[in-house]
C-alpha positions in Angstrom: 84.5 140.4 162.3 87.2 138.9 160.1 89.5 141.9 160.0 89.2 143.9 163.3 91.8 144.7 165.9 89.4 144.6 168.8 91.3 143.2 171.8 94.7 143.8 170.2 96.6 146.2 172.3 100.0 147.8 171.7 102.2 148.1 174.8 105.3 149.6 173.2 106.3 152.1 170.4 107.9 149.2 168.5 104.7 147.2 168.4 102.7 150.3 167.3 105.2 151.0 164.5 105.4 147.5 163.2 105.0 146.9 159.5 102.0 144.6 160.2 100.5 145.9 163.4 97.3 143.8 163.1 97.4 140.1 163.8 95.3 139.2 160.8 97.9 140.9 158.5 100.7 138.9 160.2 98.8 135.6 159.7 98.1 136.5 156.1 101.7 137.4 155.3 102.9 134.1 157.0 100.4 132.2 154.8 101.7 134.0 151.7 105.3 133.2 152.6 104.4 129.6 153.3 102.8 129.2 149.9 105.7 130.9 148.2 108.4 128.9 150.0 106.8 125.5 150.5 103.8 125.0 148.2 105.1 126.7 145.0 108.5 124.8 144.7 106.7 121.5 145.3 103.5 121.9 143.4 104.6 124.4 140.8 105.5 123.1 137.4 108.7 124.1 135.6 106.5 126.4 133.3 105.1 128.2 136.3 108.4 128.7 138.1 110.5 129.8 135.0 107.9 131.6 132.9 105.7 133.2 135.5 107.1 133.3 139.0 110.7 134.4 138.3 109.7 137.2 135.9 107.1 138.3 138.5 109.8 138.5 141.2 112.2 140.4 138.9 109.5 142.8 137.8 108.4 143.4 141.4 112.0 144.3 142.4 112.3 146.7 139.4 108.9 148.2 140.2 110.0 148.8 143.9 113.0 150.6 142.6 111.0 152.9 140.3 108.4 153.4 143.0 111.1 154.7 145.4 112.1 157.3 142.8 108.7 158.2 141.3 106.2 157.2 143.9 108.0 158.3 147.1 110.5 160.9 145.9 108.3 162.3 143.0 111.1 162.2 140.4 109.6 160.9 137.1 111.9 158.5 135.3 111.8 156.8 131.9 115.2 155.2 132.2 114.4 152.1 134.3 115.4 149.7 131.5 118.8 151.4 131.1 119.5 151.0 134.8 118.5 147.4 134.6 120.9 147.0 131.7 123.7 148.5 133.8 123.1 145.9 136.5 123.0 143.1 134.0 126.2 144.0 132.2 128.0 144.9 135.5 127.1 141.4 136.9 128.4 139.8 133.6 131.7 141.7 133.7 132.2 140.9 137.4 131.4 137.2 137.1 133.7 136.8 134.0 136.6 138.9 135.5 136.4 137.2 138.9 135.3 133.6 138.4 135.4 132.8 142.1 133.2 135.7 143.0 130.0 134.7 144.9 126.8 135.3 143.0 125.3 137.3 145.9 128.3 139.6 146.0 128.2 140.0 142.2 124.5 140.9 142.3 125.0 143.5 145.1 128.0 145.0 143.3 126.0 145.2 140.1 123.4 147.2 142.0 126.2 149.5 143.3 127.4 150.0 139.7 123.9 150.9 138.6 123.5 153.2 141.6 126.6 155.1 140.5 125.2 155.5 137.0 121.9 156.6 138.5 123.5 159.3 140.5 125.2 160.7 137.3 121.9 160.9 135.4 120.1 162.1 138.5 122.1 165.3 138.6 119.6 167.1 136.2 116.9 166.6 138.9 118.5 169.4 140.9 117.5 171.9 138.2 114.6 170.4 136.4 111.6 168.3 137.3 108.4 166.8 135.9 108.3 166.3 132.1 111.7 167.8 131.6 113.3 165.3 134.0 111.5 162.5 132.3 113.1 163.6 129.0 116.5 163.7 130.7 116.1 160.1 131.9 114.8 159.1 128.5 118.1 160.4 127.1 119.9 158.1 129.6 117.8 155.2 128.3 118.8 155.7 124.7 122.4 156.5 125.4 123.1 153.6 127.8 121.5 151.0 125.5 123.4 152.4 122.6 126.6 152.3 124.6 126.2 148.6 125.6 125.3 147.7 122.0 128.2 149.6 120.3 131.1 149.2 122.7 132.4 145.5 122.4 134.2 145.7 125.7 130.9 145.2 127.6 130.2 141.9 125.7 133.9 140.7 126.0 134.3 141.3 122.3 131.7 138.7 121.3 131.0 138.6 117.6 127.2 138.2 118.0 126.8 140.8 120.8 124.6 138.4 122.7 126.4 136.7 125.6 125.4 133.9 128.0 125.4 134.4 131.7 128.0 132.0 133.3 126.8 129.4 135.8 127.2 130.3 139.4 126.6 128.6 142.7 125.6 130.1 146.1 127.7 127.6 148.2 129.5 124.5 147.1 127.7 122.7 144.3 124.3 124.5 144.8 124.0 126.2 141.4 121.4 128.9 141.0 122.3 130.0 137.4 123.3 128.1 134.3 122.3 124.7 133.0 123.1 123.0 136.3 120.6 125.0 138.3 117.1 123.6 138.8 114.0 125.9 138.4 113.3 125.4 142.1 116.8 126.7 143.1 116.5 129.7 140.8 113.0 130.5 142.0 113.9 130.2 145.7 117.0 132.3 145.4 115.1 135.1 143.6 112.3 134.9 146.1 114.6 135.2 149.1 116.6 138.1 147.6 113.4 140.0 146.5 111.8 139.4 150.0 114.9 140.8 151.8 115.2 143.8 149.5 111.4 144.5 149.7 111.6 144.4 153.5 114.6 146.8 153.4 112.6 149.1 151.1 109.6 149.0 153.4 111.6 150.0 156.4 113.5 152.6 154.4 110.4 154.5 153.3 109.2 154.5 156.9 112.5 156.0 158.1 113.8 159.6 158.1 115.1 159.3 154.5 111.7 158.1 153.3 110.0 161.1 155.0 112.5 163.3 153.3 111.6 161.8 149.9 107.9 162.3 150.5 108.5 165.9 151.6 110.5 166.6 148.4 107.7 165.0 146.4 104.9 167.0 148.0 106.6 170.4 148.0 110.3 170.7 147.4 110.5 174.4 148.4 108.8 173.9 151.7 111.0 170.8 152.3 114.1 172.9 151.8 112.9 175.6 154.1 112.5 173.1 157.0 116.0 171.9 156.5 115.9 169.0 154.0 118.7 169.1 151.5 117.4 168.6 148.0 120.8 167.6 146.6 121.3 164.7 149.0 117.7 163.7 149.1 117.1 163.5 145.3 120.4 161.8 144.6 119.8 159.3 147.3 116.5 158.4 145.7 118.2 158.0 142.3 121.0 155.9 143.8 118.7 153.5 145.8 116.2 153.3 142.9 119.0 152.5 140.4 120.4 149.9 142.9 117.2 148.0 143.0 116.8 148.3 139.2 120.4 147.1 138.7 119.9 144.0 140.8 116.6 143.3 139.0 118.4 143.6 135.7 121.1 141.1 136.9 118.4 138.7 138.0 116.7 139.0 134.7 119.8 138.1 132.8 121.2 135.4 135.1 118.0 133.8 136.4 115.4 134.2 133.7 116.8 134.6 130.1 120.3 133.3 130.7 121.6 135.9 128.2 122.8 139.5 128.5 121.7 141.6 125.6 120.8 145.3 125.4 117.6 144.6 123.4 116.0 143.1 126.6 116.2 146.5 128.3 114.9 148.9 125.7 112.4 151.7 126.1 109.5 149.2 126.1 110.9 147.7 129.3 111.0 151.1 130.9 107.4 151.8 130.0 106.4 148.3 131.2 107.8 149.0 134.7 106.1 152.4 134.7 102.8 150.7 133.9 103.3 148.4 136.9 103.6 151.2 139.5 100.7 153.1 137.9 98.4 150.1 138.0 99.7 148.7 141.3 99.9 152.1 143.1 102.4 154.9 143.3 104.1 155.2 146.7 103.3 151.7 147.8 105.6 148.7 148.1 102.6 146.4 147.9 101.6 148.2 144.7 104.8 147.1 143.1 104.0 143.4 143.6 100.3 143.9 142.6 101.3 145.8 139.5 103.9 143.2 138.5 101.5 140.4 139.0 98.9 142.1 136.9 101.3 142.8 134.1 102.7 139.3 134.1 99.4 137.5 134.3 97.3 139.6 132.0 99.0 138.6 128.7 98.7 134.9 129.7 95.0 135.3 130.4 94.4 137.2 127.2 96.2 134.7 125.1 94.3 131.7 126.6 90.9 133.3 126.9 89.9 133.1 123.2 90.8 129.4 123.2 88.7 128.8 126.3 85.8 130.6 124.7 86.3 129.0 121.3 86.9 132.3 119.5 89.1 132.2 116.4 91.4 135.1 117.2 94.9 135.3 115.8 98.0 135.9 117.9 98.6 139.3 116.3 95.1 140.4 117.2 95.6 139.3 120.8 98.8 141.3 120.9 96.9 144.4 119.8 94.1 143.8 122.3 96.7 143.5 125.0 98.1 146.9 124.1 94.6 148.4 124.1 93.8 146.9 127.5 97.0 148.2 129.0 96.2 151.7 127.7 92.6 151.6 128.9 93.7 150.5 132.4 96.3 153.2 132.6 93.8 155.9 131.8 91.2 154.3 134.1 93.6 154.2 137.1 94.9 157.7 136.5 91.3 159.1 136.5 89.4 156.9 138.9 92.0 155.6 141.3 95.4 157.2 141.0 96.8 155.1 143.8 96.1 151.9 142.0 95.3 148.4 143.2 97.0 149.0 146.5 94.5 151.7 147.4 91.6 149.4 146.4 93.0 146.8 148.7 93.2 149.3 151.6 89.6 150.3 150.9 88.6 146.7 150.9 90.2 146.1 154.3 88.5 149.2 155.7 85.2 147.8 154.6 86.0 144.5 156.3 86.5 146.3 159.6 82.9 147.5 159.5 81.2 144.5 157.9 78.3 143.6 158.1 77.4 147.2 159.1 76.9 149.8 156.4 79.9 151.9 155.4 
């Protein structure tokens, strides 16, 4: 009744292959974009925009990158934080070496730099997979963070090792980073960039390269027999995944924290992104957003829930509870619903198609 395609007919292949083939999905997405672009900048407070929405968008972009590699291509990675650091430091070096470089170009070039590093550390995937590949990417995580911390060239020989992201404008005096940028400007820039890259990722996984990734993920030997080249397919997954993570790292440094430091991209960051795609759903662009929203909002809810209930719980105890909740949810989704929140959303939509009749 509310979610049925009765009377909606497809008269072309393009209409049948649309990302949102059902009118209700199109209306729902239009409403979400309207709230994100119109309501949130006007009604959202500075706390909501800077502390919740911008980290949510950055985490969503990083989760999309990891989901391309792990969810679609089946290559397990624990080096997401390191690839984000590559993007952050590349953007910093580019903006300081070329002061007139546009911030959009700097972000894209930082993603390209991270993609190049991802290809190098993706070479072991040609010989190993599974747990062994995870260990190889874990080595990349520790090595790259150590490199950024120990080589002073990356921080322009700063004595403290912590550097500030320089202010940058998109056009004219429209600043989106630095002290001159408003929270609304930073939020809208991140929202637009993440929306464009998410759309590209959605179309990419539906194209021939996406089908090759999924063929390698499901059975690499059979994929090679039918003509898919493992070398090109796996390295393309590493490159594109690292590109997304690199752009996310640059956004994190320039639009959220305002500083570029290796400690922000340690192993905990890699595991945090991995939790997002497990909870949100492997092999799903929507799952990246759902998982990022869940991970961002859950600590806020857990920190405020004792106060709302009048329970005298310390901050340290709340932090321990947060870790236990994360671990319980990971085990729950791996056992009960491996495809995460995105799969639950698809099941809910299927039930809407039959409501009020029994399923």
